[in-house]
C-alpha positions as CSV (number, residue, x, y, z in Angstrom):
1,X,-4.3,22.9,-28.5
2,X,-3.3,21.8,-25.1
3,X,-1.4,18.9,-23.8
4,X,-2.5,16.5,-20.9
5,X,-0.8,13.7,-19.1
6,X,-2.0,10.1,-18.4
7,X,-2.7,9.3,-14.9
8,X,0.3,7.3,-14.3
9,X,2.7,9.5,-16.2
10,X,1.4,12.5,-14.2
11,X,2.3,10.6,-11.0
12,X,5.9,10.1,-12.5
13,X,6.2,13.9,-13.1
14,X,4.9,14.9,-9.8
15,X,6.8,16.6,-7.0
16,X,7.4,15.0,-4.7
17,X,7.6,12.0,-6.9
18,X,4.8,9.3,-6.5
19,X,5.8,5.6,-7.4
20,X,3.5,3.9,-9.7
21,X,2.6,0.3,-8.9
22,X,5.3,-2.0,-10.7
23,X,2.5,-4.0,-12.3
24,X,1.5,-1.0,-14.3
25,X,4.7,1.0,-15.0
26,X,7.9,-1.0,-15.8
27,X,7.0,-4.5,-14.9
28,X,8.2,-7.5,-16.6
29,X,5.8,-8.9,-19.1
30,X,5.4,-12.8,-18.8
31,X,3.8,-14.9,-21.6
32,X,1.9,-18.3,-21.1
33,X,0.6,-20.4,-23.8
34,X,-1.4,-23.6,-23.9
35,X,-3.6,-25.6,-26.3
36,X,-6.6,-27.9,-26.2
37,X,-7.5,-30.5,-28.8
38,X,-11.4,-30.6,-28.7
39,X,-13.0,-33.7,-29.7
40,X,-16.9,-33.4,-29.7
41,X,-16.5,-30.7,-27.0
42,X,-20.1,-29.5,-26.2
43,X,-21.6,-26.1,-26.4
44,X,-21.3,-24.3,-23.0
45,X,-18.2,-26.4,-21.9
46,X,-15.4,-24.4,-20.2
47,X,-11.6,-24.9,-20.8
48,X,-9.5,-23.7,-18.1
49,X,-6.1,-22.6,-19.5
50,X,-4.2,-20.7,-16.7
51,X,-4.1,-19.7,-13.2
52,X,-4.3,-16.1,-12.5
53,X,-3.0,-14.7,-9.1
54,X,-4.1,-11.8,-6.9
55,X,-2.5,-8.7,-8.4
56,X,-1.7,-10.2,-11.9
57,X,-2.4,-7.6,-14.7
58,X,-3.4,-8.7,-18.1
59,X,-1.8,-6.9,-21.1
60,X,-3.1,-9.0,-24.0
61,X,-4.6,-12.3,-24.8
62,X,-4.7,-14.3,-28.2
63,X,-6.9,-17.0,-29.2
64,X,-6.4,-19.2,-32.5
65,X,-8.2,-22.1,-33.7
66,X,-8.8,-24.5,-36.3
67,X,-12.3,-24.5,-38.2
68,X,-14.1,-26.0,-35.2
69,X,-17.4,-26.3,-36.8
70,X,-20.4,-24.3,-37.5
71,X,-21.8,-22.2,-35.7
72,X,-19.2,-22.4,-33.0
73,X,-18.0,-19.2,-31.2
74,X,-15.6,-18.8,-28.3
75,X,-15.5,-16.3,-25.4
76,X,-12.1,-15.9,-23.4
77,X,-12.6,-14.5,-19.9
78,X,-12.6,-15.7,-16.2
79,X,-15.1,-16.6,-13.3
80,X,-16.2,-13.0,-13.1
81,X,-16.8,-12.2,-16.7
82,X,-16.9,-15.1,-19.3
83,X,-15.9,-12.7,-22.2
84,X,-13.7,-10.3,-20.3
85,X,-10.9,-10.5,-22.8
86,X,-12.3,-11.9,-26.1
87,X,-16.2,-11.9,-27.0
88,X,-17.4,-14.2,-29.8
89,X,-14.3,-15.6,-31.6
90,X,-15.6,-17.1,-34.9
91,X,-14.7,-20.6,-34.4
92,X,-16.3,-21.6,-37.9
93,X,-13.0,-20.8,-39.7
94,X,-9.2,-21.0,-39.1
95,X,-8.4,-17.7,-37.5
96,X,-7.0,-15.6,-34.6
97,X,-8.5,-13.0,-32.3
98,X,-6.5,-10.7,-29.9
99,X,-8.0,-8.9,-27.0
100,X,-6.4,-5.6,-28.0
101,X,-7.6,-5.7,-31.5
102,X,-10.8,-7.8,-31.8
103,X,-12.6,-7.8,-28.7
104,X,-12.8,-7.2,-24.8
105,X,-14.2,-4.1,-23.0
106,X,-12.0,-1.2,-22.4
107,X,-11.7,-2.3,-18.9
108,X,-9.9,-5.6,-19.9
109,X,-6.7,-3.6,-21.1
110,X,-4.7,-3.5,-17.8
111,X,-7.4,-5.7,-15.8
112,X,-5.9,-6.4,-12.5
113,X,-7.0,-9.6,-10.6
114,X,-8.4,-8.9,-7.1
115,X,-8.8,-12.6,-6.3
116,X,-7.2,-15.7,-7.6
117,X,-9.1,-17.1,-10.8
118,X,-8.6,-19.1,-14.0
119,X,-8.3,-17.8,-17.5
120,X,-11.0,-19.7,-19.4
121,X,-12.3,-20.2,-23.0
122,X,-16.0,-21.1,-23.3
123,X,-17.5,-22.9,-26.2
124,X,-20.7,-21.5,-27.5
125,X,-23.2,-22.4,-30.2
126,X,-22.4,-26.0,-31.0
127,X,-20.1,-28.9,-30.6
128,X,-16.4,-28.1,-31.3
129,X,-13.7,-30.2,-33.0
130,X,-10.2,-29.1,-33.4
131,X,-7.3,-27.2,-31.9
132,X,-7.7,-24.3,-29.7
133,X,-4.7,-22.2,-28.7
134,X,-4.6,-19.6,-26.0
135,X,-1.8,-17.3,-25.2
136,X,-1.7,-14.4,-22.6
137,X,0.7,-11.6,-21.9
138,X,0.5,-10.4,-18.3
139,X,2.7,-8.7,-15.7
140,X,2.7,-10.6,-12.3
141,X,2.0,-8.9,-9.1
142,X,5.1,-7.0,-7.9
143,X,6.3,-6.7,-11.7
């Protein structure tokens, strides 16, 4: 059985030593959390929660909701990909979805913004009523 190294770990071990970008290796994780109280929020409405800057790296996202009604689902993403981080959170029951557990493409883990954008939640399926909470863990550009 062999042993191999991750790309960034291999850089750390290399001679001469190659520095990893601080956003990916040793940066300080920041956390933002916000909520929105939906009152007859129509399907296809977008709630903008956070500004993301060029170079920010997303580590995790978590969405929690009241029972918003049936058949409400919520995607969490940005202007480039509406469900980049969470795809199809079930808003028909009280619950939580996390990017690293329940959804998001493999590319969403460690996704680095190349342009300023907003992190959004999109209501799908039906009119939503109730509390929507979104939290994000990220490393800002430069750590």
